[in-house]
Legacy VTK file of the C-alpha trace (Angstrom):
# vtk DataFile Version 3.0
C-alpha trace
ASCII
DATASET POLYDATA
POINTS 583 float
340.883 -49.543 -77.898
341.458 -47.997 -74.487
342.347 -49.816 -71.283
338.752 -49.244 -70.095
337.746 -51.774 -72.783
340.366 -54.365 -71.822
337.791 -56.429 -69.918
335.443 -56.409 -72.925
338.209 -57.335 -75.355
339.402 -60.159 -73.109
335.846 -61.508 -72.758
335.358 -61.455 -76.543
338.626 -63.387 -76.984
337.634 -65.907 -74.312
334.241 -66.474 -75.966
335.892 -66.858 -79.374
338.256 -69.512 -77.987
335.267 -71.387 -76.567
332.891 -71.107 -79.531
335.491 -71.116 -82.376
333.701 -68.881 -84.943
334.851 -68.491 -88.530
334.875 -64.684 -88.179
334.268 -61.955 -85.584
332.311 -58.808 -86.449
332.029 -55.830 -84.082
328.692 -54.126 -84.768
328.684 -50.332 -85.139
324.940 -49.846 -85.679
325.388 -48.071 -89.020
322.883 -48.129 -91.882
325.443 -49.757 -94.163
326.027 -52.557 -91.650
322.258 -53.141 -91.320
321.767 -53.150 -95.106
324.555 -55.700 -95.541
323.073 -57.928 -92.812
319.621 -57.781 -94.390
321.063 -58.591 -97.825
322.879 -61.595 -96.370
319.712 -62.851 -94.683
317.673 -62.350 -97.856
320.223 -64.409 -99.771
320.053 -67.336 -97.349
316.281 -67.155 -96.756
316.439 -65.984 -93.124
314.465 -62.890 -94.163
311.842 -62.885 -96.900
310.994 -59.501 -98.437
307.369 -58.414 -98.123
305.342 -56.390 -100.637
307.478 -53.258 -101.248
304.456 -51.171 -102.265
302.331 -51.865 -99.174
305.118 -52.556 -96.627
308.394 -50.973 -97.816
311.633 -52.126 -96.204
309.815 -54.882 -94.312
310.628 -58.558 -93.974
309.215 -61.848 -92.783
311.218 -64.263 -90.649
309.958 -67.804 -90.082
311.434 -69.340 -86.966
311.899 -73.056 -86.404
308.490 -74.595 -85.547
309.861 -75.695 -82.148
311.203 -72.203 -81.391
308.240 -69.868 -81.150
307.969 -68.491 -77.585
309.731 -67.821 -74.276
310.773 -70.971 -72.429
310.223 -70.193 -68.768
310.737 -73.824 -67.660
314.257 -73.682 -69.165
315.081 -70.266 -67.676
317.271 -70.224 -64.556
318.586 -67.700 -62.054
322.010 -68.749 -60.790
322.812 -67.332 -57.351
325.187 -68.819 -54.734
322.233 -69.355 -52.367
319.002 -70.841 -53.701
316.938 -68.752 -51.284
318.185 -65.564 -52.998
316.606 -66.690 -56.278
313.433 -67.517 -54.377
310.552 -69.889 -55.056
309.544 -67.677 -58.005
312.611 -68.766 -60.028
314.185 -71.995 -61.267
317.590 -72.144 -59.611
320.995 -73.588 -60.410
324.298 -72.830 -58.699
326.603 -70.507 -60.685
329.264 -73.225 -61.028
326.749 -75.755 -62.370
325.134 -73.129 -64.621
328.423 -72.120 -66.220
329.521 -75.746 -66.641
326.200 -76.698 -68.270
326.301 -73.750 -70.658
330.002 -73.826 -71.539
329.677 -77.478 -72.561
326.928 -76.425 -74.999
328.876 -73.409 -76.294
332.036 -75.461 -76.914
332.693 -75.114 -80.673
329.099 -74.100 -81.405
329.987 -71.211 -83.759
332.239 -73.165 -86.125
331.490 -72.005 -89.672
329.508 -69.022 -88.374
330.216 -65.330 -87.788
330.323 -64.178 -84.161
328.708 -60.760 -83.816
329.657 -58.441 -80.934
326.777 -56.041 -80.182
327.416 -53.133 -77.786
324.048 -51.663 -76.777
322.506 -49.160 -74.387
319.176 -49.746 -72.638
317.648 -46.274 -72.453
318.584 -42.886 -73.969
322.301 -42.910 -74.649
323.037 -39.945 -72.321
320.593 -40.827 -69.534
321.965 -41.476 -66.035
319.143 -44.035 -65.696
320.382 -46.078 -68.696
322.599 -49.164 -68.458
324.765 -50.787 -71.124
325.371 -54.329 -72.239
327.174 -56.339 -74.875
325.561 -59.322 -76.558
327.669 -61.844 -78.426
325.593 -63.901 -80.868
325.879 -66.037 -83.999
322.481 -64.878 -85.313
322.290 -61.989 -87.816
318.514 -61.945 -87.134
319.318 -61.080 -83.521
321.658 -58.282 -84.640
318.954 -56.764 -86.874
316.367 -56.916 -84.082
318.741 -55.547 -81.436
319.420 -52.567 -83.712
315.698 -51.766 -83.595
315.084 -52.620 -79.916
318.140 -50.903 -78.352
320.533 -47.992 -78.920
323.155 -50.218 -80.510
326.625 -49.640 -81.873
329.362 -47.015 -81.685
327.641 -44.648 -79.212
326.935 -47.515 -76.801
330.549 -48.715 -77.065
331.747 -45.196 -76.274
329.567 -45.130 -73.141
330.896 -48.551 -72.073
334.412 -47.163 -72.547
333.546 -44.190 -70.295
331.860 -46.269 -67.566
333.794 -49.511 -67.769
330.785 -51.634 -66.738
328.327 -53.619 -68.839
326.048 -56.653 -68.769
327.576 -59.618 -70.609
325.188 -61.634 -72.753
326.348 -64.697 -74.673
323.910 -66.261 -77.138
323.989 -68.989 -79.754
321.137 -70.517 -81.705
323.032 -73.812 -81.350
321.161 -76.572 -83.147
317.707 -75.166 -82.241
317.171 -78.413 -80.333
314.541 -78.038 -77.562
316.470 -80.627 -75.529
319.618 -78.477 -75.708
318.022 -75.129 -74.824
318.707 -73.141 -71.663
318.718 -69.510 -70.553
320.903 -68.839 -67.518
321.143 -65.589 -65.564
324.042 -64.815 -63.218
322.847 -61.636 -61.446
325.892 -61.141 -59.242
328.130 -61.336 -62.325
325.767 -59.220 -64.491
325.895 -62.060 -66.998
323.476 -63.995 -69.234
324.021 -67.171 -71.243
321.364 -68.352 -73.704
321.647 -71.379 -75.969
319.434 -73.208 -78.440
316.806 -70.591 -79.340
316.734 -67.812 -81.910
313.377 -66.499 -80.755
312.473 -63.147 -79.201
313.187 -62.770 -75.508
315.289 -65.958 -75.528
317.705 -64.415 -78.010
317.312 -60.623 -77.841
319.106 -60.548 -74.523
318.595 -56.810 -73.965
314.873 -57.403 -73.504
313.563 -59.599 -70.665
316.950 -61.101 -69.718
318.794 -57.812 -69.218
316.063 -55.168 -68.855
314.090 -57.158 -66.257
315.848 -60.194 -64.726
319.363 -58.729 -64.456
318.183 -55.120 -64.136
315.839 -55.973 -61.266
318.917 -57.204 -59.369
320.899 -54.091 -60.370
317.961 -51.886 -59.360
317.800 -53.443 -55.906
321.528 -52.872 -55.377
321.406 -49.294 -56.710
318.074 -48.030 -55.353
315.754 -48.027 -58.368
313.037 -50.211 -59.938
313.107 -52.285 -63.160
309.502 -53.112 -64.010
307.324 -54.877 -66.586
305.256 -51.735 -67.225
304.056 -49.508 -70.025
304.555 -45.735 -69.701
302.046 -43.293 -71.191
301.531 -39.550 -71.033
297.959 -38.267 -70.596
297.622 -34.679 -71.820
294.505 -32.787 -70.765
292.812 -29.967 -72.720
294.812 -27.413 -70.700
298.052 -28.857 -72.087
299.200 -30.467 -68.823
300.631 -33.988 -69.122
300.621 -36.605 -66.371
302.654 -39.794 -66.823
301.286 -43.188 -65.816
303.133 -46.519 -65.487
301.024 -49.676 -65.677
301.766 -53.373 -65.100
299.523 -56.029 -66.649
300.160 -59.746 -67.220
300.224 -61.000 -70.817
296.981 -60.783 -72.823
295.661 -57.891 -70.731
296.069 -55.042 -73.228
299.349 -53.384 -72.222
300.321 -52.258 -75.732
296.740 -51.209 -76.521
296.658 -48.942 -73.448
300.117 -47.502 -74.164
298.920 -46.431 -77.636
295.329 -45.566 -76.694
293.313 -43.216 -78.902
290.786 -41.203 -76.845
287.040 -41.463 -77.578
285.816 -38.910 -80.115
284.320 -36.533 -77.527
287.607 -36.526 -75.604
289.635 -35.954 -78.769
287.438 -33.019 -79.709
287.914 -31.571 -76.223
291.719 -31.767 -76.637
292.727 -34.909 -74.722
295.819 -36.734 -76.056
297.692 -39.895 -75.110
301.458 -40.089 -75.687
303.401 -43.358 -75.817
306.673 -43.478 -73.886
306.934 -47.291 -73.727
304.770 -50.382 -74.066
306.608 -53.039 -72.045
309.448 -52.068 -69.695
309.908 -49.173 -67.268
312.932 -48.218 -65.197
312.122 -45.806 -62.325
314.415 -43.895 -59.994
313.684 -41.314 -57.267
314.506 -37.769 -58.372
315.840 -34.889 -56.288
312.261 -33.690 -55.751
311.176 -37.033 -54.256
309.131 -38.130 -57.253
309.806 -41.285 -59.288
311.209 -40.602 -62.767
310.926 -43.253 -65.485
312.587 -44.149 -68.758
311.652 -46.765 -71.312
314.932 -48.673 -71.718
313.861 -49.977 -75.117
314.004 -48.182 -78.475
311.435 -50.337 -80.271
308.329 -52.464 -79.945
308.409 -56.271 -80.054
304.651 -56.645 -80.207
302.219 -59.526 -80.586
300.709 -59.294 -84.082
297.518 -61.438 -83.771
294.621 -59.278 -82.630
296.298 -56.029 -83.734
293.813 -54.183 -85.924
292.504 -50.737 -86.845
289.916 -51.193 -84.090
292.046 -52.650 -81.281
295.205 -50.561 -81.806
295.276 -48.217 -84.809
298.544 -46.622 -83.651
300.327 -49.984 -83.567
298.973 -50.857 -87.007
300.156 -47.511 -88.385
303.603 -48.090 -86.857
304.228 -51.331 -88.759
303.482 -50.283 -92.341
307.216 -49.931 -93.135
310.706 -50.726 -91.799
309.388 -53.673 -89.801
310.572 -57.232 -89.185
307.621 -59.634 -88.869
308.153 -63.052 -87.284
305.821 -66.023 -87.835
302.929 -64.172 -89.483
301.046 -65.433 -92.528
301.111 -63.741 -95.937
298.524 -62.856 -98.565
298.752 -63.776 -102.257
300.452 -60.419 -102.960
302.885 -60.923 -100.062
301.406 -58.654 -97.411
301.694 -59.734 -93.755
298.462 -61.205 -92.344
297.312 -62.504 -88.977
294.157 -63.510 -87.193
292.289 -60.470 -85.883
293.770 -58.005 -88.380
290.179 -57.494 -89.597
291.006 -56.168 -93.055
289.715 -57.217 -96.446
292.783 -59.348 -97.226
292.961 -63.140 -97.029
295.935 -65.354 -96.151
297.484 -67.523 -98.843
300.486 -68.872 -96.907
300.764 -69.726 -93.222
303.584 -68.952 -90.798
305.391 -72.177 -91.648
305.401 -71.376 -95.375
302.685 -73.889 -96.292
299.513 -73.070 -98.235
296.991 -71.725 -95.718
294.517 -74.328 -94.498
292.508 -73.311 -91.413
291.876 -76.972 -90.591
295.655 -77.507 -90.220
296.873 -74.400 -88.365
296.215 -70.651 -88.110
297.811 -68.350 -90.673
299.903 -66.650 -87.994
301.359 -68.316 -84.931
299.449 -67.043 -81.839
302.744 -65.543 -80.590
303.708 -64.017 -83.975
305.560 -60.730 -83.552
306.536 -57.446 -85.155
309.766 -55.556 -84.424
309.670 -51.847 -85.198
311.290 -48.616 -84.032
309.225 -46.799 -81.417
309.776 -43.568 -83.362
307.402 -44.868 -86.052
304.441 -44.828 -83.645
302.141 -41.836 -84.349
301.641 -41.333 -80.584
305.345 -41.635 -79.696
306.344 -39.057 -77.081
309.411 -36.880 -77.586
309.833 -37.173 -73.800
310.817 -40.807 -74.317
314.261 -39.472 -75.271
314.568 -37.204 -72.215
317.702 -38.276 -70.273
316.055 -37.424 -66.929
312.966 -39.517 -67.633
309.350 -38.537 -67.027
307.783 -37.951 -63.570
305.273 -40.694 -62.718
301.944 -39.496 -61.252
300.252 -42.891 -60.993
301.146 -46.588 -61.005
298.436 -48.957 -62.223
298.169 -52.700 -61.650
295.630 -54.916 -63.352
294.660 -58.439 -64.229
292.032 -60.371 -66.136
289.305 -60.970 -63.542
285.866 -62.080 -64.766
284.309 -61.619 -61.330
284.682 -59.817 -57.972
287.230 -57.110 -58.854
285.698 -53.724 -59.749
286.632 -51.569 -62.722
289.014 -49.428 -60.670
290.067 -48.718 -57.107
292.814 -46.656 -55.487
295.220 -47.930 -52.850
295.069 -46.141 -49.509
298.838 -45.504 -49.355
302.143 -46.884 -50.680
302.192 -50.009 -48.478
298.646 -50.861 -49.516
299.669 -50.213 -53.132
302.544 -52.689 -52.859
300.093 -55.271 -51.486
297.734 -54.599 -54.408
300.602 -55.235 -56.838
301.907 -58.243 -54.910
298.516 -59.973 -54.969
297.398 -59.152 -58.526
296.698 -61.836 -61.074
294.310 -63.324 -63.585
291.733 -66.081 -63.660
292.503 -68.904 -66.038
290.313 -69.172 -69.119
289.175 -72.132 -71.182
292.246 -71.651 -73.365
294.588 -72.320 -70.441
295.461 -75.707 -69.046
293.789 -76.639 -65.782
290.564 -75.496 -64.233
288.692 -72.491 -65.582
288.458 -69.548 -63.192
291.436 -70.489 -61.008
293.390 -67.459 -59.727
296.986 -67.360 -60.870
298.853 -64.591 -59.109
301.415 -62.639 -61.092
302.874 -60.009 -58.724
303.468 -56.704 -60.522
303.298 -58.799 -63.764
306.871 -59.858 -62.854
306.401 -63.567 -62.118
308.482 -64.706 -65.118
310.897 -61.788 -64.909
311.960 -60.939 -61.341
315.622 -61.893 -60.982
315.490 -62.561 -57.232
313.243 -63.694 -54.369
309.808 -62.055 -54.562
309.751 -61.497 -50.778
312.921 -59.397 -51.084
311.439 -57.677 -54.145
308.345 -56.616 -52.168
310.630 -55.319 -49.392
312.552 -53.309 -52.008
309.300 -51.723 -53.216
308.363 -50.846 -49.623
311.759 -49.188 -49.073
310.865 -46.260 -51.365
308.383 -44.915 -48.775
310.736 -42.694 -46.811
310.740 -39.083 -45.557
310.689 -36.605 -48.449
309.322 -39.122 -50.965
306.488 -37.920 -53.213
305.431 -41.299 -54.498
302.830 -41.923 -57.201
299.305 -42.911 -56.245
298.644 -46.615 -56.869
295.522 -47.966 -58.595
294.132 -51.317 -59.716
291.998 -51.752 -62.829
290.009 -54.643 -64.272
288.869 -54.125 -67.870
287.641 -57.736 -68.028
284.709 -57.969 -65.591
281.930 -60.108 -67.068
278.182 -60.194 -66.561
276.037 -63.298 -65.952
275.847 -63.839 -69.737
279.644 -64.110 -69.992
280.024 -60.840 -71.911
282.456 -58.114 -70.939
280.686 -55.294 -69.101
283.146 -52.513 -69.913
283.701 -51.434 -73.563
287.463 -50.999 -73.033
289.854 -49.660 -75.691
289.506 -45.857 -75.982
286.936 -45.711 -73.190
289.639 -46.749 -70.726
290.670 -43.076 -70.887
287.631 -42.313 -68.693
289.235 -44.344 -65.899
292.628 -42.675 -66.415
290.893 -39.287 -66.212
289.501 -40.215 -62.777
292.959 -41.334 -61.632
294.508 -38.006 -62.603
291.610 -36.272 -60.851
292.525 -38.216 -57.716
296.185 -37.204 -58.125
295.188 -33.557 -58.454
292.603 -33.741 -55.655
289.646 -32.870 -57.892
287.868 -36.257 -58.186
285.753 -37.896 -55.507
285.881 -41.438 -54.115
284.191 -43.691 -51.565
286.276 -45.505 -48.958
285.856 -49.295 -48.783
287.992 -51.939 -47.041
289.737 -52.751 -50.363
290.515 -49.111 -51.190
288.953 -45.972 -52.620
286.373 -46.467 -55.370
284.698 -43.889 -57.613
281.156 -42.970 -56.624
278.318 -42.573 -59.103
279.188 -39.548 -61.219
282.909 -39.516 -60.365
283.741 -41.138 -63.717
282.437 -39.542 -66.915
280.224 -42.222 -68.500
278.605 -39.931 -71.066
278.002 -41.905 -74.254
278.784 -45.285 -72.645
275.875 -47.728 -72.723
275.908 -49.266 -69.240
272.782 -50.644 -67.590
272.149 -50.499 -63.836
273.234 -54.124 -63.348
276.504 -53.499 -65.201
277.187 -50.373 -63.159
276.579 -52.157 -59.884
279.068 -54.899 -60.820
281.706 -52.524 -62.234
281.572 -50.088 -59.335
280.260 -52.314 -56.538
281.877 -54.002 -53.552
281.213 -57.667 -52.696
282.248 -58.059 -49.046
281.862 -61.855 -48.894
283.806 -62.329 -52.110
286.634 -60.109 -50.868
286.789 -61.994 -47.552
287.536 -65.147 -49.523
290.024 -63.282 -51.752
291.995 -61.975 -48.765
292.154 -65.434 -47.199
293.803 -66.535 -50.449
296.182 -63.558 -50.375
297.202 -64.438 -46.794
298.064 -67.998 -47.821
299.935 -66.753 -50.883
302.113 -64.302 -48.936
302.949 -66.847 -46.214
304.107 -69.296 -48.905
307.238 -67.137 -49.281
308.279 -67.877 -45.708
310.172 -65.704 -43.216
311.580 -63.291 -45.818
308.115 -61.833 -46.470
308.279 -58.243 -45.107
306.134 -57.819 -41.959
304.519 -54.536 -43.137
302.966 -56.398 -46.074
301.625 -59.164 -43.821
300.281 -56.532 -41.418
298.535 -54.670 -44.243
296.919 -57.895 -45.460
295.741 -58.656 -41.900
294.401 -55.119 -41.448
292.248 -55.365 -44.573
291.106 -58.909 -43.768
289.999 -57.692 -40.314
288.204 -54.709 -41.852
286.312 -57.094 -44.120
285.045 -58.921 -41.037
LINES 1 584
583 0 1 2 3 4 5 6 7 8 9 10 11 12 13 14 15 16 17 18 19 20 21 22 23 24 25 26 27 28 29 30 31 32 33 34 35 36 37 38 39 40 41 42 43 44 45 46 47 48 49 50 51 52 53 54 55 56 57 58 59 60 61 62 63 64 65 66 67 68 69 70 71 72 73 74 75 76 77 78 79 80 81 82 83 84 85 86 87 88 89 90 91 92 93 94 95 96 97 98 99 100 101 102 103 104 105 106 107 108 109 110 111 112 113 114 115 116 117 118 119 120 121 122 123 124 125 126 127 128 129 130 131 132 133 134 135 136 137 138 139 140 141 142 143 144 145 146 147 148 149 150 151 152 153 154 155 156 157 158 159 160 161 162 163 164 165 166 167 168 169 170 171 172 173 174 175 176 177 178 179 180 181 182 183 184 185 186 187 188 189 190 191 192 193 194 195 196 197 198 199 200 201 202 203 204 205 206 207 208 209 210 211 212 213 214 215 216 217 218 219 220 221 222 223 224 225 226 227 228 229 230 231 232 233 234 235 236 237 238 239 240 241 242 243 244 245 246 247 248 249 250 251 252 253 254 255 256 257 258 259 260 261 262 263 264 265 266 267 268 269 270 271 272 273 274 275 276 277 278 279 280 281 282 283 284 285 286 287 288 289 290 291 292 293 294 295 296 297 298 299 300 301 302 303 304 305 306 307 308 309 310 311 312 313 314 315 316 317 318 319 320 321 322 323 324 325 326 327 328 329 330 331 332 333 334 335 336 337 338 339 340 341 342 343 344 345 346 347 348 349 350 351 352 353 354 355 356 357 358 359 360 361 362 363 364 365 366 367 368 369 370 371 372 373 374 375 376 377 378 379 380 381 382 383 384 385 386 387 388 389 390 391 392 393 394 395 396 397 398 399 400 401 402 403 404 405 406 407 408 409 410 411 412 413 414 415 416 417 418 419 420 421 422 423 424 425 426 427 428 429 430 431 432 433 434 435 436 437 438 439 440 441 442 443 444 445 446 447 448 449 450 451 452 453 454 455 456 457 458 459 460 461 462 463 464 465 466 467 468 469 470 471 472 473 474 475 476 477 478 479 480 481 482 483 484 485 486 487 488 489 490 491 492 493 494 495 496 497 498 499 500 501 502 503 504 505 506 507 508 509 510 511 512 513 514 515 516 517 518 519 520 521 522 523 524 525 526 527 528 529 530 531 532 533 534 535 536 537 538 539 540 541 542 543 544 545 546 547 548 549 550 551 552 553 554 555 556 557 558 559 560 561 562 563 564 565 566 567 568 569 570 571 572 573 574 575 576 577 578 579 580 581 582
């Protein structure tokens, strides 16, 4: 290998000396390599084949019962100064972080194969893409990384050309929750994860690289790494606008990314194209607009609740060539989960026991599917465009049962950053603590921003400069409830009606009414033909509650000041301006 790969080769040797594996395998991403890995995992029970007639080339993986989700309380950002990590992150000094992790990694791969995975986040020839190498002792991780990233020989060739890459070291260890940590070293472009084989804890290209480390890279290099879907909305005239949207978990990100228009819209020629469902990297183009890529090549989606009604495109995507994790199975070995709403019934639960609803659900609530994005019927060919897609609108949203209307538009970029910085969801009965308490999740990045949120907001503000043609910013709330506790808005495909208004605002063809919180659609600005909405529902969805917003903006003021002197003054001034306008 060339001298440009000397640093990679030396790192691999250093890791091997520390972890002492039985063998080292460099992954090339080939079909033959994948087939051999799958055969090995079938032999040892890591992967269980599913029904080959209904779900060809698909497998079930059952993780350890104590290893089923992200572990945010064990996730650290290691910067020399604690203030750089910010109050939004758990912090450890780099020296302490490395010492803690290297003690765990010492000899941990004895008797195991160490896999070296070169990968590219984003289209392999895109200037917006960034490369990494993950070292792992989990063949399950290798198989998933092959689906989720551009992995193998082409990525290694790009690393050889560029000479730079993110270093990710992972071991499942003993799968002991008391010996489980995920450490990020942004200034070293390095990640160390130990003790979990699950999802974002182990597939280091996903949240660890594509958000926590990439957000740091993006700040240094003048771009944005965001927890956002990207969709293309094509109108009957054949014009496509691209929208990026940030929602916290359980707010319908994947459903929106794969939306199927209502029948009347389909007949008129409207189409929705999926570029990405989870992560968005945006960079200013020569024309001043923001251009976005989806750095991922696959979907790592939540299975429970995915059905022909909620997300037919997702369901169609996962009928073959899919790895399922922690779902139940039917008597004839088809994958099954709560909310699939088909005529099948579970026979075995996610732990491999006979299904008994009094003991546990058939699928773990965080059960997942891993599948290539190319299998999605709505997948956009533009997702492979090296230059990315131009973003017309950025959408923020949360799960708010009260106060927040269906949609409003930010007045300008600074106001839009404030809208994103203050977004969040109200807790529900399923969450610990009081019901209805606001938990803010700025830009849906609370678990994923790799540095101080105050500096992150300042970075967002920095894009508003002469010559910039920035996207319009909107906020949506699909989850407004009436006095009876029922959702007022039908959601799903009908959300296209709101997107249509946004694009009308971008093009200057749709009307709006100015309020202190932003621009809201007036009666008739949104096409509600065929939607059954009473007068009371309309007044709540499109209304403006001044007293409620006064209280909300008092809370936003307190929240922003909690970040101390690093909070950018323009954001504080914008909050004060709106609070004054509210009286």
